[in-house]
Structure formats: structure tokens, C-alpha cells
C-alpha positions as a Markdown table, in Angstrom:
| # | Residue | x | y | z |
|---|---|---|---|---|
| 1 | Unk | 77.5 | -20.0 | 64.7 |
| 2 | Unk | 78.5 | -16.8 | 62.2 |
| 3 | Unk | 78.6 | -13.9 | 64.0 |
| 4 | Unk | 76.8 | -10.8 | 62.9 |
| 5 | Unk | 79.5 | -8.8 | 61.7 |
| 6 | Unk | 81.3 | -11.8 | 60.4 |
| 7 | Unk | 83.2 | -11.5 | 57.0 |
| 8 | Unk | 80.9 | -11.8 | 54.1 |
| 9 | Unk | 81.8 | -15.8 | 53.3 |
| 10 | Unk | 84.3 | -15.9 | 50.6 |
| 11 | Unk | 86.1 | -13.1 | 52.1 |
| 12 | Unk | 88.5 | -12.9 | 55.2 |
| 13 | Unk | 90.4 | -10.6 | 57.5 |
| 14 | Unk | 94.1 | -10.7 | 57.4 |
| 15 | Unk | 96.1 | -10.0 | 60.6 |
| 16 | Unk | 99.9 | -10.0 | 61.4 |
| 17 | Unk | 101.6 | -12.4 | 61.2 |
| 18 | Unk | 100.5 | -13.4 | 57.6 |
| 19 | Unk | 99.8 | -9.6 | 56.6 |
| 20 | Unk | 103.9 | -9.3 | 56.0 |
| 21 | Unk | 103.4 | -12.6 | 54.4 |
| 22 | Unk | 101.2 | -10.7 | 51.7 |
| 23 | Unk | 103.6 | -7.5 | 51.9 |
| 24 | Unk | 106.8 | -10.0 | 51.0 |
| 25 | Unk | 104.9 | -11.2 | 47.9 |
| 26 | Unk | 103.5 | -7.7 | 47.1 |
| 27 | Unk | 107.1 | -5.8 | 47.1 |
| 28 | Unk | 108.7 | -9.1 | 45.3 |
| 29 | Unk | 106.5 | -8.6 | 42.3 |
| 30 | Unk | 107.7 | -4.8 | 42.4 |
| 31 | Unk | 111.4 | -5.2 | 42.5 |
| 32 | Unk | 111.0 | -8.2 | 40.1 |
| 33 | Unk | 108.6 | -6.2 | 37.6 |
| 34 | Unk | 110.2 | -3.3 | 37.5 |
| 35 | Unk | 113.7 | -4.8 | 36.6 |
| 36 | Unk | 111.6 | -5.6 | 33.3 |
| 37 | Unk | 110.9 | -2.0 | 32.6 |
| 38 | Unk | 107.4 | -2.3 | 34.0 |
| 39 | Unk | 105.9 | 0.6 | 35.9 |
| 40 | Unk | 102.8 | 0.0 | 38.4 |
| 41 | Unk | 99.6 | 1.3 | 37.5 |
| 42 | Unk | 96.1 | 1.3 | 39.9 |
| 43 | Unk | 92.9 | 0.8 | 38.5 |
| 44 | Unk | 89.2 | 1.2 | 40.3 |
| 45 | Unk | 88.3 | -2.1 | 41.4 |
| 46 | Unk | 84.8 | -1.4 | 40.4 |
| 47 | Unk | 84.3 | -0.7 | 36.2 |
| 48 | Unk | 81.5 | -0.4 | 33.7 |
| 49 | Unk | 79.9 | -3.8 | 33.3 |
| 50 | Unk | 79.9 | -3.5 | 29.5 |
| 51 | Unk | 83.9 | -3.6 | 29.6 |
| 52 | Unk | 84.2 | -7.3 | 31.1 |
| 53 | Unk | 81.2 | -8.9 | 29.0 |
| 54 | Unk | 82.5 | -6.9 | 25.8 |
| 55 | Unk | 86.1 | -7.9 | 26.9 |
| 56 | Unk | 86.3 | -11.2 | 28.7 |
| 57 | Unk | 83.0 | -12.4 | 26.6 |
| 58 | Unk | 79.8 | -12.7 | 26.8 |
| 59 | Unk | 79.4 | -16.6 | 27.2 |
| 60 | Unk | 82.3 | -17.0 | 30.1 |
| 61 | Unk | 81.7 | -18.7 | 32.9 |
| 62 | Unk | 83.2 | -15.7 | 34.7 |
| 63 | Unk | 80.1 | -12.9 | 32.6 |
| 64 | Unk | 77.2 | -15.5 | 32.9 |
| 65 | Unk | 78.1 | -16.6 | 36.6 |
| 66 | Unk | 80.4 | -15.3 | 38.5 |
| 67 | Unk | 80.4 | -11.1 | 38.4 |
| 68 | Unk | 79.2 | -8.8 | 41.1 |
| 69 | Unk | 77.2 | -6.6 | 39.4 |
| 70 | Unk | 75.0 | -3.7 | 40.4 |
| 71 | Unk | 73.3 | -0.5 | 39.4 |
| 72 | Unk | 74.2 | 2.8 | 40.7 |
| 73 | Unk | 72.5 | 6.2 | 41.9 |
| 74 | Unk | 73.2 | 7.1 | 38.3 |
| 75 | Unk | 71.5 | 3.9 | 36.6 |
| 76 | Unk | 75.0 | 2.7 | 35.4 |
| 77 | Unk | 75.1 | -0.7 | 35.6 |
| 78 | Unk | 79.1 | -1.6 | 37.8 |
| 79 | Unk | 80.9 | -4.5 | 38.2 |
| 80 | Unk | 83.6 | -5.5 | 40.8 |
| 81 | Unk | 86.5 | -6.3 | 38.9 |
| 82 | Unk | 86.6 | -10.5 | 38.6 |
| 83 | Unk | 90.2 | -10.3 | 36.5 |
| 84 | Unk | 93.1 | -7.2 | 35.9 |
| 85 | Unk | 93.4 | -7.0 | 32.3 |
| 86 | Unk | 90.5 | -5.9 | 31.5 |
| 87 | Unk | 90.7 | -2.4 | 33.8 |
| 88 | Unk | 94.1 | -1.9 | 32.7 |
| 89 | Unk | 93.7 | -1.9 | 28.9 |
| 90 | Unk | 90.9 | 0.4 | 29.6 |
| 91 | Unk | 93.3 | 2.9 | 31.8 |
| 92 | Unk | 95.6 | 2.6 | 28.6 |
| 93 | Unk | 93.0 | 3.6 | 26.0 |
| 94 | Unk | 92.2 | 6.4 | 27.6 |
| 95 | Unk | 95.1 | 7.5 | 28.1 |
| 96 | Unk | 96.2 | 6.9 | 24.3 |
| 97 | Unk | 98.6 | 4.1 | 23.1 |
| 98 | Unk | 100.3 | 6.0 | 19.6 |
| 99 | Unk | 100.9 | 3.8 | 16.7 |
| 100 | Unk | 104.5 | 1.4 | 17.5 |
| 101 | Unk | 104.0 | 2.2 | 21.5 |
| 102 | Unk | 104.9 | -0.1 | 24.0 |
| 103 | Unk | 102.7 | 0.3 | 27.3 |
| 104 | Unk | 104.5 | -2.1 | 30.2 |
| 105 | Unk | 102.3 | -2.3 | 33.2 |
| 106 | Unk | 102.1 | -4.4 | 36.3 |
| 107 | Unk | 99.6 | -4.1 | 39.0 |
| 108 | Unk | 98.5 | -6.1 | 42.3 |
| 109 | Unk | 95.1 | -5.7 | 44.6 |
| 110 | Unk | 91.8 | -7.8 | 44.8 |
| 111 | Unk | 89.6 | -8.9 | 43.0 |
| 112 | Unk | 86.0 | -10.3 | 42.7 |
| 113 | Unk | 84.2 | -13.5 | 41.6 |
| 114 | Unk | 81.3 | -15.2 | 43.1 |
| 115 | Unk | 82.6 | -18.4 | 43.1 |
| 116 | Unk | 82.0 | -21.3 | 45.4 |
| 117 | Unk | 84.7 | -20.6 | 48.3 |
| 118 | Unk | 87.2 | -23.5 | 48.5 |
| 119 | Unk | 90.7 | -23.9 | 49.2 |
| 120 | Unk | 92.5 | -20.9 | 48.4 |
| 121 | Unk | 89.8 | -19.8 | 46.1 |
| 122 | Unk | 87.5 | -16.8 | 47.2 |
| 123 | Unk | 85.0 | -15.0 | 46.6 |
| 124 | Unk | 87.4 | -11.8 | 46.9 |
| 125 | Unk | 90.7 | -12.9 | 46.3 |
| 126 | Unk | 93.9 | -11.5 | 45.3 |
| 127 | Unk | 96.5 | -10.7 | 42.5 |
| 128 | Unk | 99.9 | -9.3 | 40.7 |
| 129 | Unk | 100.2 | -9.4 | 37.6 |
| 130 | Unk | 101.5 | -7.9 | 34.8 |
| 131 | Unk | 100.3 | -6.5 | 30.5 |
| 132 | Unk | 103.1 | -5.4 | 27.9 |
| 133 | Unk | 100.4 | -3.5 | 25.6 |
| 134 | Unk | 101.3 | -2.8 | 22.5 |
| 135 | Unk | 103.4 | -5.5 | 20.8 |
| 136 | Unk | 102.2 | -8.8 | 18.8 |
| 137 | Unk | 106.0 | -9.9 | 19.0 |
| 138 | Unk | 106.3 | -13.6 | 20.6 |
| 139 | Unk | 109.0 | -12.8 | 21.9 |
| 140 | Unk | 107.2 | -10.5 | 24.3 |
| 141 | Unk | 105.6 | -13.5 | 25.4 |
| 142 | Unk | 108.5 | -15.5 | 25.8 |
| 143 | Unk | 110.3 | -12.8 | 28.2 |
| 144 | Unk | 106.4 | -12.1 | 30.3 |
| 145 | Unk | 106.7 | -16.2 | 30.6 |
| 146 | Unk | 110.1 | -15.2 | 31.7 |
| 147 | Unk | 109.4 | -12.8 | 34.1 |
| 148 | Unk | 106.7 | -14.6 | 35.5 |
| 149 | Unk | 109.2 | -17.8 | 36.3 |
| 150 | Unk | 111.3 | -15.2 | 37.8 |
| 151 | Unk | 109.3 | -14.1 | 40.1 |
| 152 | Unk | 107.9 | -17.3 | 41.4 |
| 153 | Unk | 112.1 | -17.8 | 42.0 |
| 154 | Unk | 112.0 | -14.4 | 44.2 |
| 155 | Unk | 109.3 | -15.9 | 46.7 |
| 156 | Unk | 110.7 | -19.5 | 46.9 |
| 157 | Unk | 107.8 | -21.0 | 44.4 |
| 158 | Unk | 110.5 | -24.1 | 43.0 |
| 159 | Unk | 108.4 | -26.9 | 42.9 |
| 160 | Unk | 106.7 | -25.9 | 39.4 |
| 161 | Unk | 105.3 | -26.9 | 36.4 |
| 162 | Unk | 104.7 | -24.9 | 32.9 |
| 163 | Unk | 102.3 | -25.8 | 30.6 |
| 164 | Unk | 102.4 | -24.0 | 26.8 |
| 165 | Unk | 99.3 | -24.4 | 24.7 |
| 166 | Unk | 98.2 | -21.8 | 21.5 |
| 167 | Unk | 94.8 | -21.0 | 20.8 |
| 168 | Unk | 95.6 | -19.4 | 17.5 |
| 169 | Unk | 93.9 | -16.2 | 15.8 |
| 170 | Unk | 90.5 | -15.2 | 16.4 |
| 171 | Unk | 89.9 | -15.6 | 12.8 |
| 172 | Unk | 90.8 | -18.9 | 13.1 |
| 173 | Unk | 88.3 | -19.9 | 15.8 |
| 174 | Unk | 85.4 | -20.6 | 13.6 |
| 175 | Unk | 87.0 | -23.8 | 12.3 |
| 176 | Unk | 88.2 | -25.1 | 15.4 |
| 177 | Unk | 84.9 | -24.8 | 16.9 |
| 178 | Unk | 83.8 | -26.6 | 14.2 |
| 179 | Unk | 85.7 | -29.7 | 14.9 |
| 180 | Unk | 85.1 | -29.2 | 18.6 |
| 181 | Unk | 81.5 | -29.2 | 18.1 |
| 182 | Unk | 81.7 | -32.4 | 16.1 |
| 183 | Unk | 84.0 | -34.3 | 18.0 |
| 184 | Unk | 81.9 | -33.4 | 21.5 |
| 185 | Unk | 78.4 | -33.5 | 20.0 |
| 186 | Unk | 78.1 | -37.3 | 20.1 |
| 187 | Unk | 78.7 | -37.2 | 23.9 |
| 188 | Unk | 76.5 | -34.7 | 24.8 |
| 189 | Unk | 74.7 | -36.8 | 27.5 |
| 190 | Unk | 77.5 | -37.5 | 29.2 |
| 191 | Unk | 78.7 | -33.9 | 29.5 |
| 192 | Unk | 77.7 | -32.1 | 33.1 |
| 193 | Unk | 74.5 | -29.3 | 32.5 |
| 194 | Unk | 77.6 | -27.1 | 32.2 |
| 195 | Unk | 79.1 | -28.2 | 29.3 |
| 196 | Unk | 75.7 | -29.2 | 27.3 |
| 197 | Unk | 74.8 | -25.2 | 27.8 |
| 198 | Unk | 78.5 | -24.6 | 26.7 |
| 199 | Unk | 78.2 | -26.7 | 23.3 |
| 200 | Unk | 75.3 | -24.4 | 22.5 |
| 201 | Unk | 77.3 | -20.9 | 23.3 |
| 202 | Unk | 80.9 | -21.7 | 23.3 |
| 203 | Unk | 82.4 | -24.5 | 22.8 |
| 204 | Unk | 85.8 | -23.5 | 23.8 |
| 205 | Unk | 84.7 | -23.7 | 27.4 |
| 206 | Unk | 84.4 | -27.0 | 27.3 |
| 207 | Unk | 88.2 | -27.4 | 27.3 |
| 208 | Unk | 88.6 | -25.8 | 30.3 |
| 209 | Unk | 86.0 | -27.7 | 32.3 |
| 210 | Unk | 87.0 | -29.0 | 35.9 |
| 211 | Unk | 84.4 | -31.3 | 36.1 |
| 212 | Unk | 85.8 | -34.6 | 37.0 |
| 213 | Unk | 82.6 | -36.2 | 34.6 |
| 214 | Unk | 84.0 | -34.7 | 31.8 |
| 215 | Unk | 87.6 | -34.7 | 31.9 |
| 216 | Unk | 87.9 | -38.2 | 29.9 |
| 217 | Unk | 86.3 | -36.9 | 27.3 |
| 218 | Unk | 87.9 | -33.8 | 27.2 |
| 219 | Unk | 91.5 | -35.8 | 27.3 |
| 220 | Unk | 90.5 | -37.3 | 23.9 |
| 221 | Unk | 89.5 | -34.0 | 22.5 |
| 222 | Unk | 91.1 | -32.3 | 19.0 |
| 223 | Unk | 94.3 | -31.0 | 19.8 |
| 224 | Unk | 93.7 | -27.5 | 18.3 |
| 225 | Unk | 97.3 | -26.7 | 17.1 |
| 226 | Unk | 96.7 | -29.1 | 14.2 |
| 227 | Unk | 94.5 | -27.0 | 12.9 |
| 228 | Unk | 95.4 | -23.8 | 13.3 |
| 229 | Unk | 97.6 | -22.1 | 10.0 |
| 230 | Unk | 101.3 | -22.3 | 9.6 |
| 231 | Unk | 101.2 | -18.3 | 11.0 |
| 232 | Unk | 100.2 | -19.4 | 14.2 |
| 233 | Unk | 102.4 | -22.6 | 14.6 |
| 234 | Unk | 105.3 | -20.7 | 13.8 |
| 235 | Unk | 104.2 | -18.0 | 16.2 |
| 236 | Unk | 104.3 | -20.5 | 19.4 |
| 237 | Unk | 107.1 | -22.1 | 17.7 |
| 238 | Unk | 109.5 | -19.0 | 18.1 |
| 239 | Unk | 107.8 | -18.7 | 21.9 |
| 240 | Unk | 108.9 | -22.1 | 22.9 |
| 241 | Unk | 112.5 | -22.4 | 21.2 |
| 242 | Unk | 113.1 | -19.0 | 23.1 |
| 243 | Unk | 112.2 | -20.3 | 26.0 |
| 244 | Unk | 114.4 | -23.5 | 25.1 |
| 245 | Unk | 117.7 | -21.3 | 24.5 |
| 246 | Unk | 117.3 | -19.9 | 28.1 |
| 247 | Unk | 116.8 | -23.7 | 29.7 |
| 248 | Unk | 113.5 | -23.4 | 30.5 |
| 249 | Unk | 111.7 | -26.7 | 31.2 |
| 250 | Unk | 107.7 | -26.5 | 29.6 |
| 251 | Unk | 105.2 | -29.0 | 28.9 |
| 252 | Unk | 103.1 | -28.7 | 25.8 |
| 253 | Unk | 99.5 | -28.9 | 27.3 |
| 254 | Unk | 97.3 | -29.3 | 24.0 |
| 255 | Unk | 94.1 | -28.9 | 25.2 |
| 256 | Unk | 94.9 | -25.7 | 27.6 |
| 257 | Unk | 92.5 | -22.5 | 26.6 |
| 258 | Unk | 92.3 | -20.5 | 29.7 |
| 259 | Unk | 89.1 | -19.3 | 30.8 |
| 260 | Unk | 88.5 | -16.1 | 29.2 |
| 261 | Unk | 87.2 | -15.1 | 25.5 |
| 262 | Unk | 90.3 | -12.7 | 24.4 |
| 263 | Unk | 93.3 | -15.0 | 24.4 |
| 264 | Unk | 94.7 | -15.7 | 21.0 |
| 265 | Unk | 98.2 | -17.6 | 20.1 |
| 266 | Unk | 100.2 | -18.5 | 23.4 |
| 267 | Unk | 97.9 | -19.0 | 26.8 |
| 268 | Unk | 99.9 | -20.7 | 29.9 |
| 269 | Unk | 99.7 | -22.3 | 33.0 |
| 270 | Unk | 102.1 | -22.5 | 36.2 |
| 271 | Unk | 100.6 | -25.3 | 38.3 |
| 272 | Unk | 102.4 | -26.5 | 41.2 |
| 273 | Unk | 101.3 | -30.5 | 42.9 |
| 274 | Unk | 101.1 | -29.5 | 46.8 |
| 275 | Unk | 97.6 | -27.3 | 45.9 |
| 276 | Unk | 95.3 | -29.9 | 44.8 |
| 277 | Unk | 92.3 | -30.4 | 42.4 |
| 278 | Unk | 93.0 | -26.6 | 41.7 |
| 279 | Unk | 96.8 | -26.4 | 41.2 |
| 280 | Unk | 97.2 | -23.4 | 39.5 |
| 281 | Unk | 98.9 | -20.4 | 40.7 |
| 282 | Unk | 99.7 | -18.0 | 38.1 |
| 283 | Unk | 98.9 | -18.0 | 34.3 |
| 284 | Unk | 98.4 | -16.1 | 31.5 |
| 285 | Unk | 98.5 | -15.9 | 27.8 |
| 286 | Unk | 98.5 | -13.3 | 24.9 |
| 287 | Unk | 95.2 | -11.1 | 24.2 |
| 288 | Unk | 93.1 | -9.3 | 22.2 |
| 289 | Unk | 90.7 | -7.7 | 24.2 |
| 290 | Unk | 87.4 | -5.0 | 23.1 |
| 291 | Unk | 87.3 | -1.8 | 24.9 |
| 292 | Unk | 84.0 | 0.5 | 24.9 |
| 293 | Unk | 84.3 | 3.5 | 22.6 |
| 294 | Unk | 87.7 | 2.2 | 20.7 |
| 295 | Unk | 87.6 | 1.2 | 18.0 |
| 296 | Unk | 90.4 | -1.6 | 17.2 |
| 297 | Unk | 90.8 | -3.7 | 19.7 |
| 298 | Unk | 94.1 | -3.4 | 21.7 |
| 299 | Unk | 96.6 | -6.1 | 21.6 |
| 300 | Unk | 99.3 | -7.0 | 24.2 |
| 301 | Unk | 100.2 | -10.4 | 26.3 |
| 302 | Unk | 100.4 | -10.9 | 30.7 |
| 303 | Unk | 99.8 | -13.0 | 33.2 |
| 304 | Unk | 98.3 | -13.1 | 37.1 |
| 305 | Unk | 99.1 | -14.9 | 39.9 |
| 306 | Unk | 97.0 | -15.2 | 42.9 |
| 307 | Unk | 98.2 | -14.2 | 46.1 |
| 308 | Unk | 95.9 | -16.7 | 48.3 |
| 309 | Unk | 97.3 | -19.6 | 46.3 |
| 310 | Unk | 101.5 | -18.4 | 46.3 |
| 311 | Unk | 101.2 | -18.6 | 50.0 |
| 312 | Unk | 99.8 | -22.1 | 49.8 |
| 313 | Unk | 102.2 | -22.9 | 47.6 |
| 314 | Unk | 104.9 | -21.5 | 49.8 |
| 315 | Unk | 103.8 | -23.1 | 52.9 |
| 316 | Unk | 104.0 | -26.4 | 51.1 |
| 317 | Unk | 107.1 | -26.4 | 50.0 |
| 318 | Unk | 108.3 | -24.7 | 53.9 |
| 319 | Unk | 108.9 | -21.2 | 52.8 |
| 320 | Unk | 106.2 | -19.6 | 55.2 |
| 321 | Unk | 108.0 | -17.9 | 57.7 |
| 322 | Unk | 105.5 | -15.1 | 59.0 |
| 323 | Unk | 107.8 | -12.2 | 60.5 |
| 324 | Unk | 108.0 | -11.9 | 64.3 |
| 325 | Unk | 105.6 | -9.5 | 65.1 |
| 326 | Unk | 106.8 | -8.3 | 68.6 |
| 327 | Unk | 108.7 | -5.2 | 69.1 |
| 328 | Unk | 112.6 | -4.9 | 69.5 |
| 329 | Unk | 112.3 | -2.6 | 72.3 |
| 330 | Unk | 110.0 | -2.3 | 75.7 |
| 331 | Unk | 110.3 | 1.2 | 76.9 |
| 332 | Unk | 109.0 | 1.0 | 80.2 |
| 333 | Unk | 108.8 | 4.2 | 82.4 |
| 334 | Unk | 108.5 | 4.4 | 86.6 |
| 335 | Unk | 107.5 | 7.6 | 86.8 |
| 336 | Unk | 104.8 | 9.6 | 85.2 |
| 337 | Unk | 106.3 | 12.6 | 84.8 |
| 338 | Unk | 109.0 | 11.2 | 82.9 |
| 339 | Unk | 106.9 | 9.5 | 80.1 |
| 340 | Unk | 107.3 | 12.8 | 77.7 |
| 341 | Unk | 111.0 | 11.8 | 78.1 |
| 342 | Unk | 110.3 | 8.5 | 77.5 |
| 343 | Unk | 108.7 | 9.1 | 74.4 |
| 344 | Unk | 111.5 | 11.6 | 73.0 |
| 345 | Unk | 113.9 | 8.3 | 73.1 |
| 346 | Unk | 111.8 | 6.1 | 71.9 |
| 347 | Unk | 111.8 | 8.4 | 68.7 |
| 348 | Unk | 115.3 | 8.4 | 69.0 |
| 349 | Unk | 115.3 | 4.3 | 69.1 |
| 350 | Unk | 112.4 | 4.6 | 66.0 |
| 351 | Unk | 114.8 | 6.5 | 64.1 |
| 352 | Unk | 117.4 | 4.4 | 64.6 |
| 353 | Unk | 115.5 | 1.5 | 62.8 |
| 354 | Unk | 114.0 | -0.3 | 66.1 |
| 355 | Unk | 110.5 | -1.7 | 66.9 |
| 356 | Unk | 109.4 | 0.3 | 70.1 |
| 357 | Unk | 106.6 | -0.2 | 71.9 |
| 358 | Unk | 106.7 | 3.2 | 74.6 |
| 359 | Unk | 104.5 | 2.3 | 77.2 |
| 360 | Unk | 102.3 | 5.4 | 78.5 |
| 361 | Unk | 100.4 | 4.3 | 81.6 |
| 362 | Unk | 101.8 | 4.3 | 85.2 |
| 363 | Unk | 102.3 | 0.9 | 86.1 |
| 364 | Unk | 104.1 | -1.1 | 88.5 |
| 365 | Unk | 107.4 | -2.5 | 86.3 |
| 366 | Unk | 106.0 | -6.8 | 87.3 |
| 367 | Unk | 102.9 | -5.1 | 85.3 |
| 368 | Unk | 105.4 | -3.8 | 82.8 |
| 369 | Unk | 107.2 | -6.2 | 82.4 |
| 370 | Unk | 104.3 | -9.1 | 82.4 |
| 371 | Unk | 103.3 | -6.7 | 79.3 |
| 372 | Unk | 106.4 | -6.9 | 77.7 |
| 373 | Unk | 106.1 | -10.8 | 77.5 |
| 374 | Unk | 103.1 | -10.4 | 75.9 |
| 375 | Unk | 103.8 | -8.4 | 73.4 |
| 376 | Unk | 107.0 | -10.1 | 72.2 |
| 377 | Unk | 109.6 | -7.6 | 73.3 |
| 378 | Unk | 112.8 | -8.8 | 72.7 |
| 379 | Unk | 114.3 | -6.2 | 75.2 |
| 380 | Unk | 113.1 | -3.8 | 78.0 |
| 381 | Unk | 114.5 | -0.4 | 78.8 |
| 382 | Unk | 113.7 | 0.9 | 82.1 |
| 383 | Unk | 113.5 | 4.1 | 83.1 |
| 384 | Unk | 113.3 | 5.1 | 87.4 |
| 385 | Unk | 113.8 | 8.0 | 88.9 |
| 386 | Unk | 117.0 | 7.1 | 90.0 |
| 387 | Unk | 118.0 | 6.0 | 86.1 |
| 388 | Unk | 116.5 | 9.6 | 85.4 |
| 389 | Unk | 118.7 | 11.4 | 87.8 |
| 390 | Unk | 121.8 | 9.4 | 86.8 |
| 391 | Unk | 121.3 | 10.0 | 83.2 |
| 392 | Unk | 121.4 | 5.9 | 82.3 |
| 393 | Unk | 118.5 | 3.3 | 81.3 |
| 394 | Unk | 118.3 | -0.3 | 83.1 |
| 395 | Unk | 118.1 | -2.2 | 80.0 |
| 396 | Unk | 117.4 | -6.3 | 80.2 |
| 397 | Unk | 117.0 | -9.2 | 77.9 |
| 398 | Unk | 113.9 | -10.7 | 78.1 |
| 399 | Unk | 115.4 | -14.1 | 76.6 |
| 400 | Unk | 118.5 | -14.4 | 79.3 |
| 401 | Unk | 117.2 | -11.6 | 81.7 |
| 402 | Unk | 120.5 | -10.7 | 81.5 |
| 403 | Unk | 120.7 | -7.2 | 83.0 |
| 404 | Unk | 122.8 | -3.7 | 82.0 |
| 405 | Unk | 123.1 | 0.6 | 82.6 |
| 406 | Unk | 123.7 | 1.9 | 79.6 |
| 407 | Unk | 123.7 | 5.4 | 78.6 |
| 408 | Unk | 122.1 | 7.1 | 75.9 |
| 409 | Unk | 125.5 | 6.5 | 73.8 |
| 410 | Unk | 126.2 | 2.9 | 75.1 |
| 411 | Unk | 122.7 | 2.1 | 74.3 |
| 412 | Unk | 122.3 | 1.2 | 70.4 |
| 413 | Unk | 125.5 | -0.6 | 70.7 |
| 414 | Unk | 123.8 | -2.9 | 73.7 |
| 415 | Unk | 120.6 | -3.1 | 71.2 |
| 416 | Unk | 122.3 | -4.4 | 68.4 |
| 417 | Unk | 124.2 | -6.7 | 70.6 |
| 418 | Unk | 120.6 | -8.9 | 72.1 |
| 419 | Unk | 118.3 | -7.9 | 69.5 |
| 420 | Unk | 118.0 | -10.6 | 66.8 |
| 421 | Unk | 117.4 | -9.5 | 63.1 |
| 422 | Unk | 118.2 | -6.2 | 64.5 |
| 423 | Unk | 117.2 | -3.2 | 61.3 |
| 424 | Unk | 119.2 | -0.5 | 63.1 |
| 425 | Unk | 122.6 | 0.7 | 61.9 |
| 426 | Unk | 122.8 | 4.5 | 63.1 |
| 427 | Unk | 123.9 | 5.6 | 66.7 |
| 428 | Unk | 120.6 | 7.1 | 68.9 |
């Protein structure tokens, strides 16, 4: 039975050692994205609701059914961000973007959608993502995809498939919508309730439906690119050709549209067979996004990768190896008056790079060794009255029970020999 203060459904606490996996994914993103000259941007987790309604599209499922919106004390309608792009574009628009100028941004953090919780899909979920804003060059699209694949390689997610498609230009949408409406209309009674609504409000969204009953109909739908201009087809061809020249394998997914209305031209997803029905681990594309107060929409290309799904993919590929969380050293003190000196020694060890738990209670050696074992410490450094008087410490390997005496000068060398995965290099 759920407790009174359990996390809200669709959210969860992230404890060590799993938290170390999150830090690894975030740091890997920072390392990779910066090599492509992208700078980090941190935006608020809540924005004015209008930003998402205008930017994402009023008839999308995100806006219609999934946003967490509320009215604040000033009477403003605010929304917890359901995705990262709109906030980044708002920030860039506020900062100003000169003609011909390009901004390259990356971000990471929590997003919020009121979906039904499922494996790899939470109401508070997390993403790392990038946006290149201000360029209409197809090769920026290709480089964005290369950056995503580079990141996935870095985090060990190699059993993946890259899907590509094009949505063409906004001015071509009406002709495509007419074709799609003409195709889906005879199947109205066979479509799910959501797709029946989409047929009247936003027929593109039918292509993004995951309902199994709709899939046979969707798979036979007209191919979008057949109804696009030569300009749009050439743009997509340039993206594909650039990827092929680098040796990237991809599949054309002719009915891939992604779930947001701001997309144009290139759209892409990376899927992983180990995730089940919800198999997308990352996706993105080129967009043209309207920001309230801005006369012209801003154009860019970007992607986002779901942290929870990346962890699942790493688990499936045997890459998930949370760091050992126990301290390297348990510093035991057998004299209450020696505890301050023990803290000083602990600081020297920490400054050398060792993870140290310094005991601050006056307990028996037996009790302290039980505690060291419970904490998962690798070694114990023991200081009693005799050790303090002689200027030494007793060093005990808690795996082999090997024990010896060290001076402060020789302690670091002993630790390097007995602590697996040592990170310290400087002498104490």
C-alpha cells in the first residue's frame, strides 16, 4: 500500500549507486557536445503556457492531454516544461540573434508530461539535448545526427537503428494533409478515438499513433516525400548523402513524423530493440518555432535523448555498471581525544583523492570494524593511543585481513597497493 509521502505516481527517487549512472550520462553528454562547440544553457522548468501552445502546436497530444499547467498568484498560466526546445528558443530570442548568427546550445534536466507511467516512460523524465539555431543548412542536420551517434557510442549504446524521414516545408503541409485526409477518411470507423479526432484537427498526428489497431492502416498510408517539392527532396537527399559519406547506416522511415508540429524537413529517431514497444531512445529534427513576441519564427535543428531509456539500453547491452559507492578508507579512532587529529588526517587523504569515512564516535574497535564492513570500505586506517604515541597508523585490508603499520609518509603508497580503482596520485 502506498505510503502517505511516497513519490507522486510517475516520479521516483534516484539513489546511489544508480545516481552515478546518471552522472556518467550527463558528463558524457557535456564532454561530447562541447567537442562540437556547443555551450550549456539551463532554462527554468516552468514557462508561460502560451510558449508551448504556440511552439509545439495546439492540436498535439502534448498540449491537448499531457501538460502540467497551473495558474500562479499573478494570474499567469504556467506549465512545467514538457520538452526542452521551446524554452531554449525563448532564451535565444530574449538574448537576441543577429541575421546570419548561429547559436549552438546543449541542455539536460527534467521534463514533465501527464502520460500513463510505463517502463522507461515517467511523468517526470529527464533528457539531454542540443539545439543549433539560426542555420538552414542541411549539413547542420547531418552533423547533429553525427553528434547524437557519437554520444551513443560514448555511453556504450551500439545496438541501435537510425530512422530518417522528411516532413518538407510548412507551405507544403496543406497538400500533404489533403492526401492523408483522403486516405484515412474511409477508415474512420476502424481508427482509435484519438485518431478519429486527429482526422478532424491534425491528420499528421495519425502517423504518430502507437495504437496497435491503427498500425495496419498507417503502414499503408501515402509516402510523405512523394508529395513534396524538389527543394524539400533535395534538402533531405543532402542530409542522407552527408551521412552516407561518413559511413553512417540508416533506414528511411517514410511515415516518421515525430510528435510535435514545429518540425520541418529532417526528422529522425534512434531506436533500440531491447526496450520493447517504446523503443525510441532519442529523436529530433529540423524545426521552425514560433515564440510569443517574436515577429519571425526561429529555425534550428536538434535532438533529445531520454536518460531513463539510455539506462535501460545500457542495461540491455551489459554496459550498466554503477560505481562502487563505499569509501576507500574507513578511518577508525580508538581515542576520543584523537578524533580532531583523525579529521585532519582524513582531510589529507581526501585531498590526495581518496574517499574517506572518518569515525567521529567513541566506539570499540569491533563496532567500528562492523561499521566499516557495512559501509563497504576497502581498508581501515586505525589510530589508537599506541599508534598516536608512536606516530604511526595500523592499516588493515578489509578483504584479505592483511595488516601492517605505516607512517603518514608511507600510508599513501600502501593505499595505492590495496585499494582497487584508486584515484589519488599525490602523497599525503
